[in-house]
C-alpha positions in Angstrom: -45.2 -27.1 -11.9 -42.9 -29.3 -9.9 -40.4 -29.5 -12.7 -40.3 -25.7 -12.8 -39.2 -25.4 -9.2 -35.5 -26.1 -9.7 -35.4 -23.4 -12.4 -37.1 -20.9 -10.1 -34.8 -21.7 -7.3 -31.8 -21.4 -9.6 -33.0 -18.0 -10.8 -33.6 -16.8 -7.2 -30.1 -18.0 -6.3 -28.6 -16.1 -9.2 -30.5 -12.9 -8.3 -29.4 -13.2 -4.7 -25.8 -13.7 -5.7 -25.9 -10.7 -8.0 -27.4 -8.6 -5.1 -24.7 -9.8 -2.8 -22.0 -8.8 -5.2 -23.6 -5.4 -5.7 -23.6 -4.9 -2.0 -20.0 -6.1 -1.8 -18.9 -3.5 -4.4 -20.6 -0.8 -2.3 -19.0 -2.0 1.0 -15.5 -2.4 -0.4 -15.3 1.1 -1.8 -17.2 2.8 1.0 -14.9 5.2 3.0 -13.2 3.8 6.1 -13.2 7.0 8.1 -12.8 7.0 11.9 -11.3 9.2 14.6 -7.5 8.7 15.1 -6.5 11.6 17.3 -3.0 12.7 18.3 0.0 10.4 18.3 0.6 8.4 21.5 2.6 9.9 24.4 5.6 7.6 23.7 5.8 8.8 20.1 4.9 12.6 20.2 4.9 13.3 16.5 3.5 16.5 15.1 0.0 16.4 13.6 0.0 17.7 10.0 -2.5 18.5 7.2 -1.3 18.0 3.6 -3.3 19.7 0.8 -3.9 17.6 -2.3 -4.5 18.7 -5.9 -8.1 17.4 -5.7 -8.9 19.9 -3.0 -8.9 17.7 0.1 -6.2 17.3 2.7 -4.5 14.2 4.2 -4.1 14.1 7.9 -0.9 12.6 9.3 1.9 12.5 11.9 5.4 13.9 11.2 8.3 12.8 13.3 11.3 15.1 12.6 14.2 12.6 12.9 17.8 13.6 12.9 19.3 15.9 10.2 21.0 14.0 7.4 19.4 10.6 8.2 16.7 10.8 5.6 12.9 10.6 5.8 10.4 7.8 5.2 6.8 8.1 4.0 4.6 5.4 5.6 1.4 4.3 3.8 -1.1 1.9 5.4 -3.2 -0.8 3.9 -6.8 -1.0 2.8 -9.5 0.1 5.3 -6.8 0.9 7.9 -5.3 4.2 9.0 -1.9 5.7 10.0 -1.8 3.8 13.3 -1.1 0.6 11.3 2.3 2.2 10.5 3.1 3.3 14.1 5.4 0.4 15.0 7.4 1.0 11.8 7.6 4.8 12.6 8.9 3.9 16.1 11.8 1.7 15.0 12.7 4.1 12.1 12.6 7.0 14.5 14.9 5.2 16.9 17.4 5.0 14.1 17.3 8.7 13.2 14.9 8.7 10.3 12.2 11.3 10.0 8.8 9.6 9.3 5.5 10.8 7.8 2.5 8.5 8.4 -0.7 9.6 6.7 -4.3 8.5 6.5 -4.8 7.9 2.8 -7.8 9.5 1.2 -11.2 8.1 2.4 -9.4 6.5 5.4 -9.0 7.5 9.0 -9.4 11.3 9.3 -8.6 12.1 5.6 -11.7 12.9 3.5 -12.7 11.1 0.4 -15.9 9.8 -1.3 -14.6 6.4 -2.2 -11.8 4.0 -1.7 -10.2 3.5 -5.2 -7.6 0.8 -4.5 -4.7 3.0 -5.3 -6.0 5.3 -8.1 -7.0 8.4 -6.3 -4.8 7.5 -3.4 -1.8 8.0 -5.7 -2.4 11.8 -5.6 -2.0 11.6 -1.8 1.4 9.9 -2.4 2.5 12.7 -4.7 1.3 15.4 -2.2 3.0 13.7 0.8 6.3 13.5 -1.0 6.1 17.1 -2.0 5.3 18.0 1.6 8.4 16.1 2.9 10.6 17.9 0.3 9.3 21.2 1.5 9.5 20.4 5.2 12.9 18.6 5.1 14.8 20.1 2.2 17.8 18.1 1.1 16.8 14.9 2.9 16.6 11.7 0.8 13.1 10.2 1.0 12.0 6.6 0.9 8.5 5.1 0.8 7.1 2.1 2.6 3.7 1.1 1.3 1.6 -1.8 2.5 -1.0 -3.4 0.2 -3.2 -0.3 -0.8 -0.2 1.9 0.1 2.1 -0.1 -2.2 -0.4 0.1 -5.1 -0.8 3.9 -4.6 2.9 4.4 -4.6 3.4 2.6 -7.9 0.4 4.2 -9.5 1.6 7.6 -8.4 4.5 7.5 -10.9 6.3 9.9 -8.5 8.6 12.5 -10.0 11.3 13.0 -8.9 11.4 9.4 -7.8 12.1 8.5 -4.1 15.6 7.4 -3.1 14.2 3.9 -2.2 10.8 2.1 -2.1 9.5 -0.8 -0.1 6.4 -2.5 -1.5 4.6 -5.0 0.8 1.9 -7.3 -0.4 1.2 -5.6 -3.7 -1.4 -6.9 -6.0 -0.5 -7.1 -9.8 -3.9 -6.1 -11.3 -7.3 -5.3 -9.9 -8.8 -8.2 -11.9 -6.5 -10.7 -10.2 -7.0 -9.2 -6.8 -10.7 -9.5 -7.1 -10.6 -13.0 -8.5 -8.3 -14.2 -5.6 -10.6 -12.7 -3.0 -13.7 -14.3 -4.5 -12.0 -17.7 -4.7 -11.1 -17.4 -1.0 -14.7 -16.5 -0.2 -16.5 -19.0 -2.5 -14.0 -21.7 -3.1 -13.1 -23.3 -6.5 -14.8 -21.4 -9.3 -15.4 -18.3 -7.2 -13.0 -16.4 -9.4 -15.6 -16.8 -12.2 -17.7 -14.2 -10.4 -15.1 -11.5 -10.7 -16.6 -9.9 -13.8 -19.9 -9.3 -11.9 -18.0 -7.4 -9.2 -15.5 -5.6 -11.6 -18.2 -4.1 -13.9 -19.3 -1.9 -10.9 -15.8 -0.4 -10.5 -16.1 2.6 -12.9 -19.8 3.1 -11.9 -19.1 3.3 -8.1 -15.6 4.8 -8.0 -15.2 6.5 -11.4 -11.9 4.5 -11.9 -11.4 2.2 -14.9 -9.9 -1.2 -14.5 -6.9 -0.3 -16.7 -5.9 2.4 -14.2 -5.4 -0.3 -11.5 -2.6 -2.4 -13.0 0.5 -1.8 -10.7 2.4 -4.5 -12.6 2.2 -2.4 -15.7 3.4 0.7 -13.9 6.2 -0.7 -11.7 8.9 -0.5 -14.3 8.4 3.3 -14.3 9.2 3.6 -10.6 12.8 4.5 -11.3 13.9 3.9 -7.7 15.7 1.0 -5.9 12.8 -1.3 -4.8 12.4 -4.0 -2.2 9.4 -6.2 -2.9 8.1 -8.3 0.1 5.2 -10.6 0.5 4.2 -13.7 2.5 4.7 -17.2 1.2 1.2 -18.1 2.3 -0.5 -14.9 1.1 -3.8 -16.0 -0.7 -4.8 -12.4 -1.6 -1.6 -12.2 -3.7 -0.1 -15.6 -4.2 3.7 -15.9 -4.4 3.7 -16.6 -8.1 2.0 -13.2 -8.6 4.6 -11.5 -6.5 7.3 -13.1 -8.6 5.6 -11.6 -11.7 5.6 -8.2 -10.2 9.3 -8.5 -9.3 10.1 -9.6 -12.8 8.3 -6.5 -14.2 10.2 -4.1 -11.9 13.3 -2.3 -13.0 16.7 -2.8 -11.4 18.0 -2.3 -8.8 15.5 -4.5 -7.1 15.3 -7.0 -4.2 12.8 -9.7 -3.4 11.9 -11.0 0.1 9.8 -14.0 0.6 8.5 -13.9 4.2 8.2 -17.6 4.9 4.9 -18.6 6.7 3.3 -15.2 6.4 -0.1 -14.7 4.9 -1.7 -11.3 3.9 -0.6 -9.8 7.3 1.4 -7.0 8.7 4.9 -8.3 7.8 6.6 -6.2 10.5 4.3 -7.7 13.1 4.9 -11.2 11.7 8.7 -11.1 11.8 9.8 -7.9 13.5 13.5 -8.6 14.0 14.1 -9.8 10.5 11.9 -7.0 9.1 13.7 -4.3 10.9 17.1 -5.7 10.0 16.2 -5.9 6.3 14.5 -2.5 6.1 17.3 -0.7 8.0 20.0 -2.2 5.8 18.1 -1.4 2.6 17.4 2.2 3.7 20.9 2.8 4.9 22.3 1.5 1.6 20.1 3.8 -0.5 19.6 6.9 1.8 22.9 7.1 3.5 25.5 5.7 1.1 28.2 8.1 2.4 27.7 6.9 5.9 28.3 3.3 4.8 31.4 4.1 2.7 34.8 3.2 4.2 36.7 6.1 5.6 39.9 7.1 3.8 42.9 5.3 5.0 41.0 2.5 6.6 40.2 -1.1 5.5 36.7 -2.3 5.3 
């Protein structure tokens, strides 16, 4: 009997771990809905509702900007909402850009049955771009996507493509994303538990693993892209960001944010972030404004 106790304990530990991973799959995909309300008084954007092809509607804030300056779609990260993008909307608005910040499906005030790590969120990207083209005809449009927002942008395969895209803290594949997070939680060998979590994905969300490979879709983006990530990001280590960059089509730029982990890159380095983003957007959304005037030297 005594010799059987270690085996029983091992079995109980395995069952407990399996139950923990089952619960984790449920928690990770559970909607992150919460009240958001109107935009703050110092940024009085218009509240908008954007119908999607799946029958729901995304809730967002639209700042009109100045005619001819272009528009930027702002997409928040996982389990956040449009308020995460408010600081970006403010500095872009100060520079004349129109902005649309939305709650992605199953986040904030936008409905949805499950978070799908970019798969169903991609339909929201397409709907939001179509909304901007209707509301601001003729304006060039850019996208800034953070983590989940970056994955949704790439997986949307937007047509026509945006004039420019900024992808922050993008994961390459769902398999690698899950493995990295388990290794962070359980230490060396934690990534070996990834299959136990991943097998739930189609059962819980209705999305297959093969549909969550941004690295395989990024070459189809067909837009100038700036890829940014933190040098200390353990959710998506720098080597994975380099692989994503290698897979992207030109024109492309890579920004290694020294010292940053999986954090809000604008909040981490606001001055450098704003300078880089404004230069990138101006070059791709306002090329005529940057061209030297006739009869003058640059």
